[in-house]
Residue frames relative to the residue before (quaternion, step in Angstrom):
aa qw qx qy qz dx dy dz
M 1.0000 0.0000 0.0000 0.0000 0.00 0.00 0.00
K 0.6745 0.4855 -0.3005 0.4680 3.52 0.94 -0.91
T 0.6191 0.5313 -0.3406 0.4674 3.62 1.06 -0.69
N 0.6214 0.5338 -0.3518 0.4529 3.64 0.96 -0.74
K 0.6547 0.5112 -0.2988 0.4698 3.62 0.95 -0.91
T 0.6335 0.5314 -0.3191 0.4631 3.56 1.01 -0.82
I 0.6797 0.4669 -0.3000 0.4796 3.57 0.84 -0.94
I 0.6650 0.4807 -0.3368 0.4618 3.63 0.85 -0.77
G 0.6190 0.5126 -0.3419 0.4871 3.68 1.03 -0.74
F 0.6575 0.4995 -0.3317 0.4563 3.70 0.92 -0.82
L 0.6984 0.4725 -0.2873 0.4544 3.57 0.80 -0.90
G 0.6104 0.5348 -0.3394 0.4755 3.57 1.11 -0.67
A 0.6676 0.4941 -0.2939 0.4732 3.62 0.99 -0.97
A 0.6372 0.5239 -0.3340 0.4561 3.58 1.01 -0.69
A 0.6487 0.5151 -0.3108 0.4662 3.60 1.01 -0.78
V 0.6480 0.5026 -0.2989 0.4880 3.51 1.00 -0.88
G 0.6516 0.5011 -0.3117 0.4766 3.61 0.94 -0.86
A 0.6452 0.4977 -0.3454 0.4655 3.60 0.84 -0.69
A 0.6424 0.5372 -0.3028 0.4551 3.55 0.92 -0.91
L 0.6970 0.4557 -0.2668 0.4851 3.58 0.91 -0.98
G 0.5955 0.5737 -0.3529 0.4379 3.51 1.06 -0.67
I 0.6683 0.4666 -0.2991 0.4962 3.58 1.00 -0.79
L 0.6825 0.4968 -0.3047 0.4411 3.56 0.83 -0.89
F 0.8032 0.2975 -0.1600 0.4906 3.61 0.88 -0.81
A 0.2939 0.7450 -0.5331 0.2726 3.52 1.22 0.47
P 0.5804 -0.6346 0.3998 0.3171 3.52 -1.20 0.56
D 0.5369 0.6304 -0.3845 0.4080 3.47 1.32 0.16
K 0.5894 -0.5833 0.4075 0.3826 3.58 -1.10 0.53
G 0.6309 -0.5697 0.3752 0.3696 3.53 -1.18 0.63
T 0.6385 0.5244 -0.3477 0.4432 3.58 1.03 -0.67
N 0.6634 0.4989 -0.3164 0.4592 3.52 1.04 -0.70
T 0.6013 0.5536 -0.3263 0.4748 3.52 1.14 -0.73
R 0.6661 0.4920 -0.2934 0.4777 3.57 0.97 -0.89
K 0.6431 0.5164 -0.3228 0.4643 3.53 0.99 -0.73
K 0.6288 0.5340 -0.3230 0.4638 3.58 1.03 -0.78
I 0.6587 0.5026 -0.2961 0.4753 3.53 1.00 -0.95
A 0.6493 0.5243 -0.2985 0.4629 3.52 0.94 -0.91
K 0.6615 0.5155 -0.2976 0.4562 3.58 0.96 -0.89
K 0.6595 0.5006 -0.3009 0.4731 3.53 0.98 -0.93
T 0.6313 0.5432 -0.3188 0.4524 3.56 1.03 -0.85
S 0.6562 0.5091 -0.2978 0.4706 3.49 0.94 -0.94
E 0.6750 0.5003 -0.3079 0.4464 3.56 0.84 -0.95
T 0.6270 0.5340 -0.3161 0.4710 3.58 1.04 -0.78
K 0.6312 0.5314 -0.3253 0.4620 3.50 0.99 -1.00
E 0.6922 0.4762 -0.2943 0.4555 3.63 0.79 -0.97
E 0.6176 0.5069 -0.3621 0.4800 3.67 1.00 -0.64
I 0.6332 0.5261 -0.3367 0.4570 3.68 0.93 -0.80
K 0.6662 0.4980 -0.3084 0.4615 3.54 0.87 -0.98
S 0.6513 0.5303 -0.3186 0.4394 3.54 1.00 -0.82
K 0.6359 0.5275 -0.3110 0.4697 3.56 1.11 -0.84
I 0.6479 0.5277 -0.3060 0.4563 3.54 0.98 -0.96
D 0.6556 0.5298 -0.2998 0.4468 3.54 0.97 -0.89
Q 0.6235 0.5249 -0.3069 0.4914 3.55 1.13 -0.86
L 0.6456 0.5161 -0.3047 0.4733 3.60 0.96 -0.94
K 0.6347 0.4979 -0.3439 0.4806 3.68 0.86 -0.83
E 0.6722 0.5091 -0.3212 0.4310 3.57 0.79 -0.94
T 0.6462 0.5205 -0.3080 0.4655 3.60 0.98 -0.96
L 0.6563 0.5246 -0.2913 0.4574 3.57 0.91 -0.98
A 0.6630 0.4916 -0.3108 0.4713 3.52 0.94 -0.86
D 0.6451 0.5005 -0.3337 0.4712 3.60 0.91 -0.78
K 0.6606 0.4987 -0.3190 0.4617 3.64 0.86 -0.81
Y 0.6157 0.5385 -0.3275 0.4729 3.59 1.07 -0.79
N 0.7146 0.4595 -0.2690 0.4538 3.53 0.77 -0.94
E 0.5969 0.5285 -0.3544 0.4887 3.60 1.14 -0.55
A 0.6702 0.4948 -0.3012 0.4640 3.57 0.89 -0.89
L 0.6344 0.5308 -0.3197 0.4620 3.54 1.07 -0.81
D 0.6513 0.5162 -0.3066 0.4640 3.56 0.96 -0.87
K 0.6448 0.5044 -0.3063 0.4858 3.60 0.98 -0.95
G 0.6380 0.5305 -0.3263 0.4528 3.63 0.94 -0.78
E 0.6674 0.5016 -0.2954 0.4644 3.55 0.90 -0.94
K 0.6509 0.4975 -0.3198 0.4760 3.64 1.00 -0.83
I 0.6234 0.5291 -0.3469 0.4595 3.62 1.00 -0.68
I 0.6524 0.4954 -0.3145 0.4797 3.57 0.94 -0.86
E 0.6479 0.5165 -0.3387 0.4458 3.63 0.91 -0.87
N 0.6727 0.4914 -0.2943 0.4683 3.54 0.96 -0.94
G 0.6404 0.5122 -0.3277 0.4692 3.58 0.98 -0.69
Q 0.6413 0.4888 -0.3437 0.4814 3.58 0.96 -0.73
A 0.6429 0.5187 -0.3437 0.4467 3.62 0.89 -0.84
N 0.6389 0.5169 -0.3281 0.4658 3.59 1.00 -0.85
I 0.6401 0.5332 -0.3217 0.4500 3.57 0.96 -0.80
D 0.6417 0.5181 -0.2997 0.4795 3.52 1.03 -0.92
N 0.6510 0.5111 -0.3127 0.4660 3.59 0.91 -0.85
I 0.6682 0.5052 -0.3005 0.4561 3.56 0.93 -0.87
K 0.6387 0.5208 -0.3179 0.4687 3.58 1.09 -0.72
K 0.6363 0.5245 -0.3173 0.4684 3.59 1.12 -0.78
I 0.6158 0.5452 -0.3080 0.4781 3.54 1.07 -0.84
N 0.7023 0.4653 -0.2798 0.4604 3.54 0.84 -1.01
E 0.6114 0.5308 -0.3379 0.4798 3.66 1.06 -0.65
K 0.6713 0.4732 -0.3210 0.4715 3.61 0.90 -0.81
S 0.7003 0.4695 -0.3092 0.4399 3.59 0.90 -0.71
I 0.6037 0.5131 -0.3718 0.4838 3.64 1.23 -0.34
L 0.6782 0.4667 -0.3254 0.4651 3.56 0.92 -0.70
């Protein structure tokens, strides 16, 4: 329990330190805001890219599963047709 509180305190202090570091950096406020905006934009583009990759992967997997399902149905229908032919021959 004590370790958890220590870790939470450390992480909280690190977050506060990072925020203060940005705010009190020797750079102008406009430059700092530009850096933050640039990083936010870059992160947004990375997330969009990852989502697009995920969509593409899911679409590919869906199409593969659909193709396999269609092949299974075709094979099943062919098997049914063969069984019908065998039954017709055995009746005659």
